[in-house]
N, C-alpha and C positions, 0 to 999 in steps of 0.2 A: 673673339680676338679677329678672326679672319672674316666674320661679317662686317665688322667695323672698318677692317683695313680696305677690303674691298669696295666699301660704299666711298672711302675716300678718296681710294685712287679714282672711282668711276666720277667722282665731283671734279677734281681737278682735271681730268682728260675731256671731261663733258665742258668745263668752263673753255678751255683752249678752242674745242671744237666749234663752241657756240661764236666765238669771235671771227672765226674762218666763216662760218655759214651766214652770219648775220653782217657782214661786213658787204656794202654794196660793190658792186663790180666797178662802178666809177671810181669810187674810194679806192681800190685796190691798183686800177690805173695811175692815178694820181700818185700813191704809194711807191709804186714800182718806179716812177721816176726820182723820187726823192726817197728811197728804202733804206733800210738798217744799213745795208751795203755801203752808203755813203758817210757812214759814221763808224769811227773806229773803237770808241769805247762807250761804257753805258754804265749808270749807276740806277739802283732800284732797289724794291723789296719784295718779300715772298711772305705770304700769309695763307695758313693753313693747320693742318693737323699732324701729331706726333704718334704713333701706334707701336708702342714698346712691343718687343718680341713676346709671343705668348709663352704660358707656362712650360708648355712640353719643349720650347727651344731654347730656354735659357741655359746658360753655364752653369755647370756643377758648383754647389755652394752659393748659389745667388741667393742674396738677403731679402728679396721679395718673395721668394719660392720658400724658403726656410721659415719666413712668418706665417706664409699659409697654414700649417702645423697647428699654430696658437690663435691666429685671428681670423675674422671672419670678413672678407674682402674679396676681390678678383682682380688679376694681373689687368684684365682690360679696363679695370676702373681709372688705371693711368693713362689712357687714352687723352689727350689733351690739346690746346691749341699751340701752335709754334709759328714763329715768325723769325725774319732775317734782314738783314741788310747785304748789299753785295755790290762790287764792282767787278765789271767785265770788260776785257780787253782783246781786241782782235789781233790773232796772230797770222792768219792766212784767212782766203776766203775760204777754206773749210775748216779751220781751227780758233778756238777761243780759249782764253784764260780767265779764270774767275777766281773771286776771294771774298769769303762772306762770314760774316758773324750772325750768330743767332741764339733764339733763347726760348726755353722751354721750361714750365714749371706747374705741377701738379700737386693737389692737397687731396687725399683721400681719407675717409673717415672710416675706423674699425673698431670691432668691440672683441671681447674675449670669447673664443669656442669653448663652451662647457664651463664656464665662470660666470657669477653675478657678485654684486655687492650683497651686503647682508640685508639691506632692504630691495631686493631682488631688481634692482636697475643695472644696467649694463655697465661693465667695465671699458671705458672708452679710450680710444688713442687717435692721434691724427698723423698720418704718414706723409711726408713730403720728398718729393722727386724732383730734382733740377738738372738740367743740362744746358749749358752756354757752349755751343760749339764754335771753333773757328774753323774753316775750311778753306782749302785751296785745290782747285780742280783744273782740267783739262777737257776741252768739250769739242767734239767732232760734230761739223754739220754736214750730213753725207748729200745735200744739193745746194750746199755753199750759202752765203749770205743773200737774201733776198726778201722779198714780201712776206712769204711764209717761210718759218724755219724750225725743222725738226732737228732734235739733236741728241746725243748721247755723251755720257763723260764717265770719267773716273779722277778720284781724287784723295786725299787724306785729310782728315779731321781730326784736330785737338780738340778735345772734350773736358771741359771743366764741370765736374758735377758735385751733387750734394744730396745726401740722404739723410733724412730724419724721422724720429719715432718722439712723439709728445704726449703724454696722457697717463693713464693709471696702469699699473702693471703688478701680475701676480707673482710674490716670492715662492719660488718653488719648494724652498725648503722647509717653510710653515704655513704657505699660503696667505700670507698677509698681502695686504694692497698697500702700494705707495705710488707717489707721483715722481716722474723722471722726465730726462730728455736723454735718447742716445742719438746720435750723429755720426757720420764720417763724410769725407771730402775727399777729393783728388782732382788730378787732370790724367787724362789716358789717349792714347793715340791709336787712330784704326781707320780701315779704308771706307771709302764713300763712293757710291756709283749713282747716277742718275741719269735720267731721259725726259724729254717733255717736247714742248711744241710752242712756238710765240706767233705771233702776227701784228703788225703795226698797224695802229687805229689812227693815227695822226703822224704827220712829220717828227719825226725823233722820238716818237712814243710808241711801244709795243705792250702787249698783255699776253698771257699765255698760261699754260698748266705745267707741273712739273713732279715727277715722283722722285725721291730720293731714298736710299737705303744706306743706313751706317752700322758699323760693326766694331765694338769694343768693351773692354771689361776692365771695370776698376777693382783695385784690390781693397780691403778692409782688415783691420787689425782688430779681430774679436777682444783679444785680452784688452786693448786699450779702449776700444768704443763701449763693450758691453753688447754689440749687435749679436745676432744669432748667425750670420751667415759672413763668411771670409771673402765673397765676391758680389759684384753687382753689375748685372749685364746691362750695357748702356746702347744695345742693338734696338733697332728698328725702321719704321718706314715714316717718311715724310709725304703726305699729298698736298700740293702747294699751288697757289694761284700767284702769279707772277705778275711785275710792271716793272716796266725799265723807261728811263729817258737817257737816250743816246745823242752823243755829241762827238 
């Protein structure tokens, strides 16, 4: 988990650094005359990866950790692509507001630990995890709006989520095998923190890199859903490449 997270963070920050290093000085001179400081708002999107919290950091009762007792898979199998669209609006030379809508979905195959079919084939399942966050944030730009803009921010995320398990399962009462789907969904709220850097590459157009951390927990009704855990940890890191059009 830590290896994947560090790699994702390095990729996002490296993308931002390359923008700064590869943009010619003459281009920066032109950009400074017509920089993002001349534009009050921006629309754009982010593309990168989501890295859920590792097994040892997840909330007590987490359904993913609980499934590890019976099924063979790893928490970092749920590392996957994420993307979002966002609207940014200038509040002052050093402050900016943002609203974004994102999407992450990952499907992971698993098999039973210690059980096989009568023909010695694996007892297989498909585990699916989806998070669709809506976030609102305030960002602080320590050097103000200009040609190159580092920033940090804090906000709140409204995370719509769904967890499902589809496939063959073992009945603990008689070890018979049956096919079923178990699922739970809901909406949770939690904090979001972020940091990034961006630079213009043309008039009213910028690119950069950003790292986000979100934290929230969803509740699961075990009696109603048949799932083994009563919580699902929605926390984790996003390492993102960002692009914006300013106006």
